[in-house]
C-alpha positions in Angstrom: -49.9 -92.8 -78.0 -52.2 -90.4 -76.2 -55.2 -92.4 -77.3 -53.7 -95.6 -76.1 -52.9 -94.1 -72.7 -56.4 -92.7 -72.5 -58.0 -96.1 -73.3 -56.0 -98.0 -70.7 -55.6 -95.4 -68.0 -58.5 -96.4 -65.8 -57.6 -100.0 -65.5 -53.9 -100.6 -66.1 -50.5 -99.2 -66.9 -49.8 -98.1 -70.4 -47.6 -100.7 -72.2 -44.1 -100.1 -73.5 -43.5 -102.3 -76.5 -40.0 -103.4 -77.6 -39.3 -105.3 -80.8 -36.3 -107.4 -81.6 -36.4 -109.3 -84.9 -39.7 -111.3 -84.9 -40.0 -111.1 -81.2 -42.1 -108.4 -79.5 -42.0 -107.9 -75.8 -44.5 -105.7 -74.0 -43.6 -104.3 -70.6 -45.6 -102.1 -68.3 -43.9 -99.5 -66.0 -45.0 -97.0 -63.4 -43.0 -94.3 -65.2 -45.0 -94.3 -68.5 -47.8 -91.9 -67.4 -45.4 -89.7 -65.4 -43.2 -89.2 -68.5 -46.2 -88.2 -70.6 -46.4 -84.6 -69.3 -42.6 -84.2 -69.9 -43.0 -85.3 -73.5 -45.9 -83.0 -74.1 -44.0 -80.1 -72.7 -41.0 -80.9 -74.8 -43.3 -81.0 -77.9 -44.8 -77.6 -77.1 -41.4 -76.1 -76.4 -40.2 -77.3 -79.8 -43.3 -76.5 -81.9 -45.1 -73.8 -80.0 -48.3 -75.7 -80.9 -50.4 -75.2 -77.8 -53.6 -75.8 -79.8 -52.5 -79.4 -80.5 -51.7 -80.0 -76.8 -55.0 -78.6 -75.7 -57.1 -80.5 -78.2 -55.3 -83.8 -78.2 -53.3 -84.2 -75.0 -54.7 -81.9 -72.3 -57.6 -84.2 -71.3 -55.3 -87.2 -71.1 -52.9 -85.2 -68.9 -55.7 -84.1 -66.6 -57.0 -87.7 -66.4 -53.5 -89.0 -65.4 -53.3 -86.4 -62.6 -56.8 -87.2 -61.3 -56.3 -90.9 -61.5 -53.2 -90.8 -59.4 -54.5 -88.3 -56.8 -58.1 -89.5 -56.5 -58.4 -93.1 -57.6 -55.1 -94.7 -56.4 -54.9 -96.5 -59.7 -52.4 -99.1 -60.8 -50.8 -99.3 -57.3 -49.8 -95.6 -57.4 -51.1 -93.4 -54.5 -50.3 -90.3 -52.6 -49.4 -91.1 -49.0 -50.1 -89.0 -45.9 -46.7 -87.3 -46.4 -47.7 -86.1 -49.9 -45.2 -88.5 -51.5 -46.0 -90.8 -54.4 -45.7 -94.4 -53.4 -46.1 -97.7 -55.3 -47.7 -100.8 -53.7 -46.1 -104.0 -54.9 -46.7 -107.4 -53.2 -48.2 -105.8 -50.1 -45.2 -103.5 -49.7 -45.1 -99.8 -50.2 -42.2 -98.3 -52.1 -41.2 -94.7 -52.2 -38.8 -93.9 -55.1 -36.9 -90.6 -55.4 -36.9 -90.6 -59.2 -40.7 -91.3 -59.4 -41.4 -88.5 -57.0 -39.2 -86.2 -59.0 -41.1 -87.2 -62.2 -44.4 -86.6 -60.3 -43.2 -83.1 -59.2 -42.2 -82.2 -62.8 -45.6 -83.5 -64.0 -47.4 -81.2 -61.5 -45.4 -78.1 -62.4 -46.1 -78.7 -66.1 -49.8 -79.1 -65.4 -49.8 -75.9 -63.5 -48.1 -74.0 -66.4 -50.4 -75.5 -69.0 -53.5 -74.8 -66.9 -52.5 -71.2 -66.8 -51.8 -71.2 -70.5 -55.3 -72.7 -71.2 -57.0 -70.4 -68.7 -58.3 -73.2 -66.5 -60.2 -72.2 -63.4 -58.2 -70.6 -60.6 -58.9 -73.4 -58.1 -57.6 -76.0 -60.6 -54.3 -74.1 -61.1 -54.0 -73.7 -57.3 -54.6 -77.4 -56.8 -51.6 -78.3 -59.0 -49.4 -75.7 -57.3 -50.4 -76.9 -53.8 -49.7 -80.5 -54.6 -46.3 -79.6 -56.0 -45.4 -77.4 -53.0 -46.3 -80.1 -50.5 -44.4 -82.8 -52.5 -41.3 -80.6 -52.7 -41.3 -80.0 -49.0 -41.8 -83.6 -48.1 -39.2 -84.8 -50.7 -36.5 -82.6 -49.2 -37.4 -83.5 -45.7 -37.8 -87.3 -46.2 -35.9 -88.3 -49.3 -32.9 -86.0 -49.3 -29.9 -87.7 -47.6 -27.9 -84.9 -46.1 -25.2 -87.1 -44.7 -24.4 -88.9 -48.0 -25.3 -86.0 -50.3 -27.8 -88.1 -52.2 -31.4 -89.2 -52.3 -33.1 -92.1 -50.4 -35.6 -94.7 -51.6 -37.9 -96.7 -49.2 -38.7 -100.3 -49.8 -41.4 -101.1 -47.2 -39.7 -100.5 -43.9 -36.2 -100.6 -45.4 -34.3 -97.4 -46.1 -32.1 -97.6 -49.3 -29.3 -95.0 -49.3 -27.2 -96.5 -52.1 -26.9 -94.6 -55.4 -29.0 -95.9 -58.3 -28.7 -95.0 -62.0 -32.3 -93.7 -62.1 -31.4 -91.0 -59.6 -29.9 -89.1 -62.5 -33.6 -88.2 -63.5 -33.9 -86.3 -60.2 -31.6 -83.6 -61.5 -32.4 -83.8 -65.3 -36.0 -82.7 -65.4 -37.2 -79.2 -66.4 -38.7 -78.5 -63.0 -36.3 -79.6 -60.3 -37.4 -80.7 -56.9 -34.0 -79.9 -55.4 -32.1 -76.7 -54.9 -29.2 -76.1 -57.3 -26.7 -76.8 -54.5 -28.3 -80.2 -53.8 -28.3 -81.0 -57.5 -24.6 -80.5 -57.7 -24.0 -82.7 -54.6 -26.2 -85.5 -56.1 -24.5 -85.2 -59.5 -21.0 -85.4 -57.9 -22.1 -88.6 -56.1 -23.5 -90.2 -59.2 -20.4 -89.3 -61.1 -18.1 -90.8 -58.4 -20.0 -94.0 -57.8 -21.7 -94.9 -61.1 -20.1 -93.2 -64.1 -18.2 -95.3 -66.6 -17.1 -94.5 -70.2 -20.1 -96.6 -71.4 -22.8 -95.1 -69.2 -24.0 -95.4 -65.7 -23.5 -98.7 -64.0 -26.1 -100.4 -61.9 -25.7 -101.1 -58.2 -28.2 -104.0 -58.1 -26.9 -107.5 -57.9 -29.4 -108.7 -60.5 -29.3 -105.6 -62.7 -27.1 -105.7 -65.8 -28.5 -102.8 -67.8 -26.7 -99.4 -68.2 -28.2 -96.0 -68.9 -26.4 -94.0 -71.5 
């Protein structure tokens, strides 16, 4: 998987393949690269094998970070408010859960860079990006009135609760305070929870997240 991401990283999103019977569907999603650091971190927490992460995964993780921050690849870019945005069909989208994933990625990069004795300026870079992102997220994407998070679709502000907002409070490195996490969880529970998972709020969305 790491090799596949490394090979495709400079030109396109890494594919997510799904098979059903003889059919094979390949999807591409903006989350793929952002989840990679979380998976690597879970692996090292379970195994303690930092040597494997450094030899097989570390260069890919650094490349993901540099590609997003410096090359604006695959429609992902850091805007002037330090938030991660996605450009789709000439519109810029700012998603709360993608920014939470990006923050988690940066904090994991900071911790691994310290573990691997990277140069001090590189460690400071990850830390600074994370601090700026957290400050902007809480100023721009936290909805104080409704006790939730906000997404932006071009000029449109989206304040309704979405199932993917659960990721904002489920990552190792949280971008919210504990008090805000509790408020967001209470809203998700009230508006989306069912015995079968989280329901979607979109008219054309039928999937549920368990």
